[in-house]
N, C-alpha and C positions, 0 to 999 in steps of 0.2 A: 317303371317297374310295376308288375302286376301286384295287386294287393295281397294275394296269397303268397307270392314270393317274398314280399316285404315282411309279411307276418311271420313266416317260417324262418327266414334268414336273419332278420334283425332282432326279432323278439323271442326266438326259439319257442314257438307255440307247440312244438311236437310233444314236449314234456312239461308237466306241471311241476312247479317248484315245491308245492305243498301237498300234503296228504289230507284228504277230506274234501267233501263237496263244497262246503261253504268257502273255504279258503281258495280252492281252485276256481270257483265261480268269481270270487273277488279279483283274482289274478286276471281272469279273462276280461272282466269289465275294465280293469286298469289298462290292459293292453289295447282293448278296443278304443278307449278314450284317447290313448296316445296315438293310435293310428289316425283317428279323426282329427287330432290336432295337426299331425304332419300333413294330412291331406288338405286341411283348411289353410295352412301356411303356404303350401304349394299353390293353391288356388289364388290366394291373395298376391303371391309373387307373380302370377300370370304364367305359370308353367303350362306347357302344352299337355293335353290329355293323351294317354296312350291310345293308339289306333284300335278300333274295335275289330273283332274277328269278322271275316266275311264268310257267310255260309256257302256250302257247296252249290246250292241252288242259285244263289246270287252270282256266284262265279260263272255258272253255266249261262245264266241270263245275260251277263255282261259280255261273255265270249261270243254270243250269237248275234 
């Protein structure tokens, strides 16, 4: 799953739970730390990385 999809879906990053910059910033830091932990655990488990996007130019090059 893409990181942005995980962030929005699992952690509801679209809305802040708090009012005020300091609390909102703290929430963002906590979510970023949680995402990093999830990614580190997946890496330690040996999960495959998501395939990277192939650019239009690279598709043209490979087709030729």
